[in-house]
C-alpha positions in Angstrom: 20.9 -111.9 -151.7 23.1 -110.0 -154.1 21.2 -106.7 -153.5 22.3 -106.7 -149.9 26.0 -106.6 -150.8 26.3 -103.8 -153.3 25.4 -100.2 -154.1 22.8 -99.0 -156.6 23.0 -96.3 -159.2 19.5 -94.7 -160.0 18.7 -93.3 -163.4 15.5 -91.5 -164.3 15.8 -92.9 -167.8 13.6 -90.5 -169.8 15.4 -87.5 -168.4 18.8 -89.1 -168.5 18.4 -89.8 -172.2 17.0 -86.4 -173.1 13.6 -87.6 -174.2 10.7 -85.1 -174.7 8.1 -85.1 -172.0 5.2 -85.9 -174.3 5.4 -89.2 -176.1 5.7 -87.9 -179.7 5.8 -91.4 -181.2 9.1 -90.8 -182.9 11.5 -93.7 -182.6 14.9 -92.5 -181.2 17.6 -94.9 -180.0 18.4 -92.8 -176.9 18.7 -95.7 -174.4 22.0 -96.6 -176.1 23.5 -93.6 -174.2 23.8 -95.8 -171.2 26.5 -97.8 -173.0 28.7 -94.7 -172.9 28.3 -94.4 -169.1 29.3 -97.9 -168.3 33.0 -97.0 -167.7 31.8 -94.3 -165.3 29.7 -96.9 -163.4 32.7 -99.3 -163.3 35.0 -96.6 -162.0 32.4 -95.5 -159.4 32.1 -99.2 -158.3 28.3 -99.6 -158.2 26.9 -103.1 -158.5 23.4 -102.4 -159.9 21.5 -99.8 -162.0 17.9 -98.9 -161.1 16.2 -97.7 -164.2 13.1 -95.5 -163.5 10.3 -96.2 -166.0 11.4 -97.5 -169.4 8.1 -99.0 -170.6 6.0 -97.2 -173.3 4.1 -94.4 -171.5 2.0 -91.3 -172.2 4.5 -88.8 -170.6 6.6 -89.2 -167.5 6.9 -93.0 -167.5 4.5 -93.7 -164.7 1.5 -93.7 -167.0 2.3 -96.9 -168.8 0.8 -97.7 -172.3 2.5 -101.1 -172.9 4.2 -103.2 -170.2 6.2 -105.3 -172.8 7.7 -102.5 -174.9 10.5 -100.0 -174.4 9.3 -96.4 -174.8 9.6 -95.3 -178.4 11.4 -92.2 -177.2 14.1 -94.4 -175.7 14.5 -96.9 -178.6 13.6 -100.5 -179.2 13.5 -103.7 -177.1 16.6 -104.7 -179.1 18.4 -101.5 -178.1 17.6 -102.2 -174.4 18.8 -105.8 -174.8 22.2 -104.5 -175.9 22.3 -102.3 -172.8 21.4 -105.2 -170.5 24.0 -107.5 -172.1 26.7 -104.8 -171.7 25.9 -104.1 -168.1 25.8 -107.8 -167.2 29.1 -108.4 -168.9 30.6 -105.9 -166.4 28.9 -107.6 -163.5 26.3 -104.8 -163.0 22.7 -105.9 -162.1 19.6 -104.4 -163.6 16.5 -103.4 -161.7 13.5 -101.9 -163.6 10.6 -99.7 -162.3 7.4 -101.6 -162.2 4.2 -99.4 -162.1 1.5 -102.0 -161.3 -0.9 -99.9 -159.2 -2.1 -97.8 -162.2 -1.6 -97.5 -166.0 -1.8 -94.5 -168.4 -4.9 -93.4 -170.3 -3.0 -94.7 -173.4 -3.0 -98.2 -172.0 -4.6 -100.5 -174.6 -7.2 -101.9 -172.2 -8.4 -98.5 -171.1 -8.5 -97.2 -174.7 -10.7 -100.2 -175.5 -13.0 -99.3 -172.7 -13.3 -95.7 -174.0 -14.2 -97.0 -177.4 -16.5 -99.9 -176.6 -17.8 -99.0 -173.1 -19.9 -101.8 -171.6 -18.9 -104.1 -174.5 -15.2 -103.9 -173.7 -13.7 -107.1 -172.3 -11.3 -104.9 -170.3 -14.0 -102.9 -168.4 -13.3 -104.9 -165.2 -9.6 -104.3 -165.4 -10.3 -100.9 -163.8 -12.6 -99.3 -161.2 -15.2 -97.8 -163.5 -18.7 -96.4 -163.3 -20.5 -95.7 -166.5 -23.0 -93.5 -164.6 -20.5 -90.7 -163.9 -17.9 -88.5 -165.6 -14.3 -87.4 -165.1 -12.0 -84.4 -165.8 -11.4 -85.6 -169.3 -15.2 -85.7 -170.0 -15.2 -89.3 -171.1 -18.7 -89.8 -170.0 -17.6 -92.4 -167.4 -16.0 -92.2 -164.0 -12.9 -94.2 -163.0 -10.6 -94.2 -160.0 -7.3 -92.5 -160.6 -4.2 -92.7 -158.3 -4.7 -90.1 -155.6 -7.2 -88.3 -157.8 -4.9 -88.1 -160.8 -7.0 -89.1 -163.8 -4.0 -89.5 -166.1 -3.1 -92.5 -163.8 -5.9 -95.1 -164.2 -6.0 -97.4 -161.2 -5.8 -101.1 -162.1 -8.1 -103.7 -160.5 -5.5 -106.0 -158.9 -8.3 -108.2 -157.6 -9.0 -109.2 -161.2 -7.0 -112.4 -162.1 -6.9 -111.3 -165.7 -5.0 -108.1 -164.7 -2.6 -109.8 -162.4 -1.9 -112.6 -164.9 -1.1 -110.0 -167.6 1.3 -108.1 -165.2 3.0 -111.3 -164.1 3.4 -112.5 -167.7 4.9 -109.1 -168.5 7.4 -109.4 -165.7 8.3 -112.9 -166.8 8.9 -111.5 -170.3 11.6 -109.1 -169.0 13.2 -111.9 -167.0 13.2 -114.3 -169.9 14.2 -111.9 -172.7 16.5 -109.4 -170.8 17.6 -111.4 -167.7 16.6 -108.5 -165.4 17.6 -108.9 -161.8 14.8 -107.1 -159.9 12.0 -104.6 -159.8 11.3 -101.3 -158.0 7.6 -101.3 -157.3 6.1 -97.8 -157.7 3.7 -96.7 -154.9 4.0 -100.2 -153.4 2.0 -99.0 -150.4 -1.1 -98.8 -152.7 -0.5 -102.3 -154.3 -2.7 -105.2 -153.1 -0.7 -107.3 -150.6 -2.0 -110.5 -152.3 -0.5 -109.3 -155.5 2.9 -108.6 -153.8 2.9 -112.1 -152.3 2.2 -113.7 -155.7 4.8 -111.5 -157.4 7.4 -112.5 -154.8 6.5 -116.2 -155.1 6.5 -116.3 -158.9 9.6 -114.2 -159.5 11.5 -116.3 -157.0 10.7 -119.4 -159.0 11.6 -117.7 -162.3 14.9 -116.4 -161.2 16.9 -117.1 -158.1 17.5 -114.1 -155.9 15.2 -111.9 -158.0 15.0 -108.6 -156.0 11.8 -106.7 -155.1 12.0 -103.3 -153.6 8.9 -101.3 -152.8 8.4 -97.5 -152.7 6.9 -96.4 -149.4 6.8 -92.9 -148.1 5.9 -93.4 -144.5 4.3 -95.6 -141.9 5.4 -99.2 -141.1 7.6 -100.5 -143.8 6.7 -104.0 -142.7 3.4 -103.5 -144.6 5.2 -104.2 -147.8 8.4 -105.8 -146.7 8.9 -109.4 -145.4 9.7 -113.0 -146.2 6.7 -113.3 -148.6 6.5 -109.6 -149.7 9.2 -107.2 -150.9 12.8 -107.7 -149.9 13.3 -104.0 -149.3 11.5 -100.7 -149.0 12.5 -97.0 -149.6 13.8 -95.6 -146.3 12.2 -92.2 -146.4 12.4 -91.8 -142.6 16.2 -91.9 -142.7 16.4 -89.9 -145.9 14.7 -87.0 -144.1 16.6 -87.7 -140.8 20.0 -87.5 -142.5 19.8 -84.0 -144.1 17.7 -82.6 -141.2 20.4 -83.8 -138.7 23.1 -82.0 -140.6 21.2 -78.8 -141.2 20.0 -78.5 -137.6 23.3 -79.8 -136.2 21.4 -82.4 -134.3 22.8 -85.9 -134.9 20.4 -87.2 -132.3 17.6 -87.1 -134.9 19.1 -89.6 -137.3 20.6 -91.8 -134.7 17.2 -92.1 -133.0 15.7 -93.3 -136.3 18.6 -95.8 -136.8 18.2 -97.2 -133.3 14.4 -97.4 -133.7 14.8 -99.2 -137.0 18.0 -101.4 -136.5 19.2 -101.1 -132.9 20.0 -104.0 -130.6 16.7 -103.9 -128.6 14.1 -106.6 -129.1 11.5 -104.0 -130.2 13.6 -102.8 -133.1 11.3 -102.6 -136.2 13.6 -103.7 -139.0 16.5 -105.6 -137.5 18.1 -107.8 -140.1 16.2 -106.2 -143.0 17.8 -104.2 -145.8 16.1 -100.9 -146.6 17.0 -98.8 -149.6 19.1 -95.9 -148.4 19.3 -92.6 -150.4 20.1 -89.0 -149.8 18.1 -87.9 -152.9 16.2 -89.3 -155.9 14.0 -88.3 -158.8 11.2 -87.0 -156.6 13.1 -84.8 -154.1 15.6 -81.9 -154.2 19.2 -82.8 -154.9 21.2 -83.2 -151.7 23.7 -80.5 -152.8 20.8 -78.1 -152.9 19.4 -79.4 -149.6 22.4 -79.2 -147.3 23.2 -75.8 -145.8 26.9 -76.6 -145.5 28.6 -77.9 -148.7 31.3 -79.5 -146.4 28.7 -81.9 -145.2 28.2 -83.5 -148.6 31.0 -86.1 -148.1 29.8 -86.7 -144.6 26.2 -87.5 -145.5 27.3 -90.0 -148.1 29.6 -91.7 -145.4 26.6 -91.8 -143.1 24.4 -93.4 -145.9 27.0 -96.0 -146.7 27.8 -96.7 -143.1 24.3 -97.2 -141.8 22.2 -100.4 -142.4 20.7 -100.5 -145.8 21.4 -100.6 -149.5 23.2 -97.3 -150.5 21.8 -95.7 -153.6 23.3 -92.9 -155.7 21.1 -90.7 -157.9 22.8 -89.9 -161.3 24.6 -86.6 -161.2 24.5 -86.2 -157.4 27.9 -88.1 -157.2 29.6 -85.0 -158.5 27.5 -82.5 -156.6 24.8 -81.5 -159.1 22.2 -79.1 -157.7 18.4 -78.9 -158.3 15.5 -77.9 -156.1 12.1 -79.5 -156.1 10.5 -76.0 -156.4 12.0 -75.8 -159.9 9.7 -78.7 -161.0 10.4 -82.3 -161.8 12.3 -81.7 -165.1 15.0 -79.9 -163.1 15.4 -83.0 -160.9 15.6 -85.3 -164.0 18.1 -83.6 -166.4 20.1 -84.9 -169.3 23.9 -84.7 -168.9 26.1 -84.9 -171.9 28.7 -86.9 -170.0 29.5 -87.8 -166.4 31.8 -85.6 -164.3 34.3 -86.5 -161.7 35.1 -84.4 -158.6 36.5 -84.9 -155.1 33.0 -85.9 -154.0 32.9 -88.6 -156.7 36.3 -89.8 -155.5 34.9 -90.0 -152.0 31.8 -92.0 -153.1 33.9 -94.3 -155.2 35.9 -95.1 -152.1 32.8 -95.7 -150.1 31.5 -98.1 -152.8 34.8 -100.0 -152.7 34.8 -100.1 -148.9 31.2 -101.4 -148.7 31.8 -104.1 -151.2 32.6 -107.4 -149.5 32.2 -105.9 -146.0 30.1 -108.3 -143.9 29.8 -105.6 -141.2 28.4 -102.9 -143.5 26.2 -105.3 -145.5 24.8 -107.4 -142.7 25.9 -106.0 -139.3 23.7 -104.6 -136.6 23.7 -101.1 -135.3 25.1 -99.9 -132.0 25.6 -96.2 -131.1 28.9 -95.6 -129.3 29.2 -91.8 -129.1 26.5 -89.2 -129.7 26.5 -85.4 -129.4 24.7 -82.7 -131.4 27.5 -82.5 -133.9 29.2 -85.9 -133.8 28.2 -89.5 -133.9 30.2 -92.7 -133.8 28.5 -96.0 -134.3 29.5 -99.7 -134.7 28.5 -102.2 -137.4 29.5 -105.8 -136.6 28.8 -109.2 -138.3 30.7 -112.4 -137.7 34.4 -111.6 -137.4 34.1 -108.2 -139.2 33.7 -104.9 -137.4 33.5 -101.4 -138.7 33.3 -98.1 -136.8 31.6 -95.2 -138.5 32.7 -91.8 -137.2 31.3 -88.4 -138.3 32.2 -84.9 -137.1 29.8 -82.3 -138.5 31.5 -79.5 -136.6 34.2 -77.4 -138.2 36.4 -78.0 -135.1 38.3 -81.2 -134.3 36.6 -83.6 -131.9 38.1 -86.5 -129.8 35.7 -89.4 -129.4 36.2 -91.8 -126.5 34.6 -95.2 -126.6 35.4 -98.9 -125.8 37.4 -99.5 -128.9 38.6 -103.1 -128.2 41.5 -102.2 -130.5 43.9 -99.2 -130.9 44.4 -99.2 -134.6 42.2 -99.5 -137.7 42.2 -99.0 -141.4 40.1 -96.2 -142.8 38.2 -97.8 -145.7 37.8 -94.3 -147.4 41.5 -93.3 -147.5 43.3 -96.6 -146.8 45.2 -94.9 -144.0 45.9 -96.5 -140.6 44.3 -94.6 -137.8 45.6 -94.8 -134.2 42.9 -94.2 -131.6 44.1 -96.0 -128.5 43.8 -92.7 -126.5 40.7 -91.6 -128.2 39.7 -91.1 -131.8 40.6 -87.6 -133.0 38.3 -86.5 -135.9 39.2 -83.3 -137.7 36.5 -80.8 -138.5 33.9 -81.9 -141.2 35.5 -85.3 -141.5 34.2 -88.8 -141.5 35.8 -92.3 -141.1 34.9 -95.9 -142.0 37.3 -97.7 -139.7 37.8 -101.4 -140.3 38.9 -102.9 -137.0 
């Protein structure tokens, strides 16, 4: 599977393109801005772009109006086809955000229900009672996602609904050759629908990738041989920054051993979770970490641990934003990409990960663990990588069964001699190819 062997670049498309929050109905060809960023994506070395919602919606993208049309604020379907063609020419895959648990109030089927009530052929597409009312005073009650009535829950047990959604997915595959989907709130989506989606997309396009959003609980609920290929690893997202801020590396290593360790009871051994240090729903990592010197280290940890490393646009050069400032602060429009020492570091990590059997498919074994340092091993077939992180500002010498005395640091390209112990300078990390 291609997605297991590359890194992702996540774009919250409406914010990235500077679209207004409310859908004003004015056609603007903003999506073409992505074309200007392709050289940056190439230089960074990512292999796929994850586009958060691009379908026509009421406001923020997750209240879909039309599943077969690019949002007017972003441009036309023809504009997006140009973007897809240009990305594919550079070998960059395309993953779209699929919001299949709910639609917006502007969705054509729901609008028909509001107009025709009992006479609407779409009344069974939703969970509706004509004996109640709602916050919009429509004179009917309907189920909204987690009580949000701007997000109208779809009835995924109605074959007409699932057929419509699957036909929409096929449209994006046939017309735009997309390579995968992120499934919004996949933990709410009917498992029967997930299974059918996995089966159908696998027939329509070989290695079509499905990744489901899941905040907590057992990720195996949505991830498996007949479900999603991957799930968002929120447990490790929280464990990573918490470990650095509390100077307690035991926290993240405990999670990694629980998820991917060598024991038989390991939860997700051999599976490929989506790894991230921030995204469009949480504070930027540069605003979350207490010590700016830990920024490079947390990205090394993300690229070094099992999973599919994901970079949120702007965070690769250290952009800051806090969730308390509101979602718009997390989803800004940048005139052009920037390049810093952090970007150099992440580009080196992308390059090191690409083609590494150990980093893409290897297991997880902890070698050295203290409050402020961790060293772990990834190994697959004849490839072996040692990930070493020193979060302290003082040097540290790590002693472990190396089975070799020299290795190449995939980040810097330097040869590192550690026959008598691996000396790690303060606030430094290594990816050592044995």
